[in-house]
C-alpha positions as a Markdown table, in Angstrom:
| # | Residue | x | y | z |
|---|---|---|---|---|
| 1 | Met | 0.4 | -0.3 | 8.4 |
| 2 | Leu | -0.7 | 2.3 | 5.9 |
| 3 | Gln | -3.4 | 1.3 | 3.5 |
| 4 | Ile | -3.8 | 3.1 | 0.2 |
| 5 | Lys | -7.0 | 3.1 | -1.9 |
| 6 | Arg | -7.0 | 4.7 | -5.3 |
| 7 | Cys | -10.2 | 6.0 | -7.0 |
| 8 | Glu | -10.0 | 7.1 | -10.6 |
| 9 | Val | -12.5 | 10.0 | -10.9 |
| 10 | Gly | -13.9 | 12.4 | -13.4 |
| 11 | Pro | -13.6 | 12.6 | -17.2 |
| 12 | Leu | -9.8 | 12.8 | -17.1 |
| 13 | Gln | -9.5 | 9.8 | -14.7 |
| 14 | Ala | -7.6 | 11.7 | -12.1 |
| 15 | Asn | -6.3 | 9.7 | -9.1 |
| 16 | Cys | -7.9 | 10.4 | -5.7 |
| 17 | Tyr | -6.0 | 8.6 | -3.0 |
| 18 | Leu | -7.4 | 7.6 | 0.4 |
| 19 | Leu | -4.7 | 6.9 | 3.0 |
| 20 | Gly | -6.1 | 4.8 | 5.8 |
| 21 | Asn | -4.4 | 4.2 | 9.1 |
| 22 | Pro | -5.9 | 1.0 | 10.6 |
| 23 | Glu | -4.5 | 1.9 | 14.0 |
| 24 | Thr | -6.6 | 5.0 | 14.3 |
| 25 | Gly | -9.4 | 4.3 | 11.8 |
| 26 | Glu | -8.8 | 7.6 | 10.2 |
| 27 | Ala | -7.9 | 8.6 | 6.6 |
| 28 | Leu | -6.4 | 11.4 | 4.6 |
| 29 | Leu | -7.8 | 12.3 | 1.2 |
| 30 | Ile | -5.4 | 13.4 | -1.5 |
| 31 | Asp | -6.8 | 15.2 | -4.6 |
| 32 | Pro | -10.6 | 14.4 | -4.5 |
| 33 | Gly | -11.2 | 15.6 | -8.1 |
| 34 | Ala | -14.7 | 14.4 | -8.8 |
| 35 | Glu | -17.3 | 11.7 | -8.0 |
| 36 | Ala | -17.7 | 12.5 | -4.3 |
| 37 | Glu | -20.2 | 9.6 | -3.9 |
| 38 | Lys | -17.6 | 7.1 | -5.1 |
| 39 | Ile | -15.1 | 8.4 | -2.6 |
| 40 | Lys | -17.6 | 8.3 | 0.2 |
| 41 | Gln | -18.6 | 4.8 | -0.7 |
| 42 | Thr | -14.9 | 3.7 | -0.4 |
| 43 | Leu | -14.6 | 5.4 | 3.0 |
| 44 | Arg | -17.7 | 3.5 | 4.2 |
| 45 | Glu | -16.5 | 0.2 | 2.8 |
| 46 | Glu | -13.2 | 0.6 | 4.6 |
| 47 | Gly | -14.7 | 2.1 | 7.8 |
| 48 | Trp | -12.5 | 5.1 | 7.8 |
| 49 | Lys | -13.1 | 8.5 | 9.2 |
| 50 | Pro | -11.5 | 11.2 | 6.9 |
| 51 | Val | -9.7 | 14.0 | 8.8 |
| 52 | Ala | -8.2 | 16.2 | 6.1 |
| 53 | Ile | -7.9 | 16.9 | 2.4 |
| 54 | Leu | -4.4 | 17.5 | 0.9 |
| 55 | Leu | -4.2 | 19.0 | -2.6 |
| 56 | Thr | -1.2 | 18.6 | -4.8 |
| 57 | His | -2.4 | 21.6 | -7.0 |
| 58 | Gly | -5.5 | 23.5 | -7.8 |
| 59 | His | -6.6 | 22.2 | -11.2 |
| 60 | Phe | -10.3 | 21.3 | -11.6 |
| 61 | Asp | -9.8 | 17.6 | -12.1 |
| 62 | His | -8.1 | 17.3 | -8.7 |
| 63 | Val | -10.4 | 19.5 | -6.6 |
| 64 | Gly | -13.9 | 19.0 | -8.0 |
| 65 | Ala | -15.2 | 16.9 | -5.1 |
| 66 | Val | -13.7 | 19.0 | -2.3 |
| 67 | Lys | -16.7 | 21.1 | -1.6 |
| 68 | Asn | -19.0 | 18.1 | -1.3 |
| 69 | Leu | -16.6 | 16.3 | 1.0 |
| 70 | Val | -16.0 | 19.4 | 3.2 |
| 71 | Thr | -19.7 | 19.8 | 3.6 |
| 72 | Glu | -20.2 | 16.2 | 4.5 |
| 73 | Tyr | -17.3 | 15.7 | 6.9 |
| 74 | His | -16.3 | 19.2 | 7.9 |
| 75 | Leu | -12.7 | 18.7 | 6.7 |
| 76 | Pro | -9.8 | 21.2 | 6.6 |
| 77 | Val | -8.2 | 21.6 | 3.2 |
| 78 | Tyr | -4.4 | 21.9 | 2.9 |
| 79 | Ala | -2.5 | 23.2 | -0.2 |
| 80 | Ala | 0.8 | 25.0 | -0.9 |
| 81 | Glu | 0.8 | 28.7 | -0.2 |
| 82 | Ala | 2.4 | 29.4 | -3.7 |
| 83 | Glu | -0.8 | 27.9 | -5.2 |
| 84 | Arg | -3.0 | 30.8 | -4.1 |
| 85 | Val | -2.8 | 32.4 | -7.5 |
| 86 | Ile | -4.4 | 29.2 | -9.0 |
| 87 | Phe | -7.2 | 28.9 | -6.4 |
| 88 | Glu | -8.0 | 32.6 | -6.5 |
| 89 | Asp | -8.7 | 32.7 | -10.3 |
| 90 | Leu | -11.2 | 30.3 | -11.9 |
| 91 | His | -9.5 | 30.7 | -15.2 |
| 92 | Asn | -6.4 | 29.1 | -13.7 |
| 93 | Val | -8.4 | 26.3 | -11.9 |
| 94 | Leu | -10.3 | 25.7 | -15.2 |
| 95 | Pro | -7.9 | 26.5 | -18.0 |
| 96 | Gln | -9.3 | 26.8 | -21.5 |
| 97 | Pro | -11.2 | 25.0 | -23.0 |
| 98 | Phe | -12.4 | 23.5 | -19.8 |
| 99 | Tyr | -13.7 | 26.9 | -18.5 |
| 100 | Glu | -16.1 | 27.3 | -21.3 |
| 101 | Gln | -17.3 | 23.7 | -21.1 |
| 102 | Thr | -18.0 | 23.8 | -17.3 |
| 103 | Lys | -21.4 | 25.0 | -16.1 |
| 104 | Lys | -21.2 | 24.5 | -12.3 |
| 105 | Arg | -18.1 | 26.7 | -11.8 |
| 106 | Asp | -18.9 | 27.4 | -8.2 |
| 107 | Leu | -17.8 | 23.9 | -7.3 |
| 108 | Tyr | -14.2 | 25.1 | -7.8 |
| 109 | Leu | -14.3 | 28.2 | -5.6 |
| 110 | Leu | -12.6 | 26.6 | -2.7 |
| 111 | Ser | -11.6 | 27.7 | 0.8 |
| 112 | Val | -8.1 | 26.5 | 1.9 |
| 113 | Gln | -7.7 | 26.4 | 5.7 |
| 114 | Arg | -4.0 | 25.7 | 5.8 |
| 115 | Trp | -1.4 | 27.1 | 3.4 |
| 116 | Leu | 1.7 | 24.9 | 3.4 |
| 117 | Lys | 5.4 | 25.7 | 2.9 |
| 118 | Asp | 8.2 | 23.6 | 1.5 |
| 119 | Gly | 9.6 | 21.2 | 4.0 |
| 120 | Glu | 6.7 | 21.4 | 6.5 |
| 121 | Leu | 6.0 | 18.2 | 8.4 |
| 122 | Leu | 2.4 | 17.3 | 9.1 |
| 123 | Glu | 1.0 | 14.7 | 11.5 |
| 124 | Leu | -2.5 | 13.7 | 10.4 |
| 125 | Ala | -4.5 | 10.6 | 11.0 |
| 126 | Gly | -1.5 | 9.2 | 12.9 |
| 127 | Leu | 0.7 | 9.6 | 9.8 |
| 128 | Tyr | 3.7 | 11.8 | 9.2 |
| 129 | Val | 3.7 | 13.7 | 5.9 |
| 130 | Thr | 6.5 | 15.9 | 4.5 |
| 131 | Cys | 5.4 | 18.7 | 2.2 |
| 132 | Ile | 7.7 | 19.0 | -0.8 |
| 133 | Ala | 7.3 | 22.0 | -3.1 |
| 134 | Thr | 7.4 | 20.7 | -6.7 |
| 135 | Pro | 6.4 | 23.6 | -9.0 |
| 136 | Gly | 6.4 | 23.4 | -12.7 |
| 137 | His | 3.0 | 22.0 | -13.7 |
| 138 | Thr | 1.6 | 24.9 | -11.7 |
| 139 | Ile | 3.4 | 27.5 | -9.6 |
| 140 | Gly | 2.5 | 25.9 | -6.3 |
| 141 | Gly | 2.6 | 22.2 | -7.1 |
| 142 | Met | 3.3 | 20.2 | -4.0 |
| 143 | Ser | 4.1 | 16.5 | -3.5 |
| 144 | Phe | 3.4 | 14.7 | -0.2 |
| 145 | Phe | 6.1 | 12.3 | 1.1 |
| 146 | Leu | 5.4 | 9.8 | 3.8 |
| 147 | Pro | 9.0 | 9.0 | 5.1 |
| 148 | Val | 8.0 | 6.1 | 7.3 |
| 149 | Glu | 6.1 | 4.3 | 4.5 |
| 150 | Lys | 8.5 | 5.6 | 1.8 |
| 151 | Cys | 5.8 | 6.7 | -0.6 |
| 152 | Val | 5.2 | 10.0 | -2.4 |
| 153 | Phe | 2.1 | 11.5 | -3.9 |
| 154 | Ser | 3.4 | 13.5 | -6.8 |
| 155 | Gly | 0.2 | 15.1 | -8.3 |
| 156 | Asp | 0.8 | 16.1 | -12.0 |
| 157 | Thr | 4.6 | 16.5 | -11.6 |
| 158 | Leu | 5.9 | 13.0 | -12.2 |
| 159 | Phe | 4.1 | 10.1 | -13.9 |
| 160 | Leu | 5.2 | 6.6 | -15.0 |
| 161 | Glu | 7.7 | 7.3 | -17.7 |
| 162 | Asn | 6.2 | 10.8 | -18.2 |
| 163 | Val | 6.0 | 14.2 | -16.6 |
| 164 | Gly | 3.3 | 16.9 | -16.2 |
| 165 | Asn | 2.0 | 19.3 | -18.8 |
| 166 | Thr | 3.5 | 22.8 | -18.5 |
| 167 | Leu | 1.3 | 24.6 | -21.0 |
| 168 | Phe | -1.4 | 25.7 | -18.5 |
| 169 | Pro | -1.2 | 29.0 | -16.6 |
| 170 | Thr | 1.9 | 29.4 | -14.4 |
| 171 | Gly | 3.4 | 26.2 | -15.8 |
| 172 | Asp | 7.1 | 26.2 | -16.6 |
| 173 | Glu | 9.0 | 23.3 | -18.2 |
| 174 | Gln | 12.5 | 24.0 | -16.7 |
| 175 | Thr | 11.0 | 24.5 | -13.2 |
| 176 | Leu | 9.2 | 21.1 | -13.6 |
| 177 | Tyr | 12.4 | 19.3 | -14.5 |
| 178 | His | 14.2 | 21.0 | -11.6 |
| 179 | Ser | 11.5 | 19.9 | -9.2 |
| 180 | Ile | 11.8 | 16.3 | -10.4 |
| 181 | Arg | 15.6 | 16.1 | -10.4 |
| 182 | Glu | 16.3 | 18.1 | -7.2 |
| 183 | Lys | 13.3 | 17.2 | -5.1 |
| 184 | Leu | 11.8 | 13.9 | -6.1 |
| 185 | Tyr | 14.9 | 12.1 | -7.4 |
| 186 | Thr | 16.7 | 12.8 | -4.1 |
| 187 | Leu | 14.1 | 10.6 | -2.3 |
| 188 | Pro | 15.2 | 7.0 | -1.5 |
| 189 | Asp | 15.2 | 4.8 | -4.7 |
| 190 | Glu | 12.7 | 2.4 | -3.2 |
| 191 | Thr | 10.1 | 5.2 | -2.7 |
| 192 | Arg | 6.8 | 4.4 | -4.3 |
| 193 | Val | 5.4 | 7.2 | -6.5 |
| 194 | Phe | 1.6 | 7.6 | -6.7 |
| 195 | Pro | 0.9 | 10.1 | -9.5 |
| 196 | Gly | -2.1 | 12.3 | -10.3 |
| 197 | His | -3.0 | 10.1 | -13.3 |
| 198 | Gly | -2.1 | 6.6 | -14.2 |
| 199 | Pro | -0.3 | 3.7 | -12.4 |
| 200 | Ala | 2.2 | 3.9 | -9.6 |
| 201 | Thr | 5.9 | 3.7 | -10.1 |
| 202 | Thr | 9.1 | 4.1 | -8.1 |
| 203 | Ile | 11.8 | 6.7 | -7.9 |
| 204 | Glu | 14.4 | 4.1 | -9.0 |
| 205 | Tyr | 12.4 | 3.2 | -12.0 |
| 206 | Glu | 11.9 | 6.8 | -13.1 |
| 207 | Lys | 15.5 | 7.7 | -12.7 |
| 208 | Arg | 16.4 | 4.8 | -15.0 |
| 209 | Tyr | 13.6 | 5.0 | -17.6 |
| 210 | Asn | 11.9 | 8.4 | -17.6 |
| 211 | Met | 13.4 | 9.7 | -20.9 |
| 212 | Phe | 12.1 | 13.3 | -20.3 |
| 213 | Cys | 14.4 | 14.0 | -17.4 |
| 214 | Arg | 17.3 | 11.9 | -18.9 |
| 215 | Glu | 17.1 | 14.0 | -22.0 |
| 216 | Ile | 17.2 | 17.3 | -20.1 |
| 217 | Lys | 20.3 | 16.1 | -18.2 |
| 218 | Lys | 22.1 | 15.4 | -21.5 |
| 219 | Lys | 21.6 | 19.0 | -22.6 |
| 220 | Lys | 23.4 | 20.4 | -19.6 |
């Protein structure tokens, strides 16, 4: 049975998720944004061997610990192919004013080993993961859905009663709402949603109570 550990990391308290499979003793890391030692300590406590890093998007608060963890565990990094334009420009990874405030910018120059496409099915750590393109917060935002366990990791696309900011480079409000309505809201209602910041929710709850998407629907 899937075990999920959440680590809130960095000054923006981004959620890093550790997905452990007790049958294999392996784990997936989603969005290790900072505090690599905290993430490593959790892995040691659980006795999990990490096998891959999945990134929902390329913003600094979701990728800041990647280099450290790749060096330590020799992990492949997975991200959406459309997100290349973010990863290849530090001004996109570190939008203003974060760029000017950051001294160790080389931490965010990442190498992605596997570029993903919408609808791809991965098998990692004995878990099945469907890659769902959910652009809007960034051009290559991607959510990761585990169909067997009925849970989705939505990055900064969908939050509890909220949605992602679209004011950063490549962000687009209408694209974000489309991603939520046409991609995430079509998942089973009971699907648990684990966002990039804040507490978990469910698809059913957000369809009922997320006023952002309800308001957009009324305008149509």
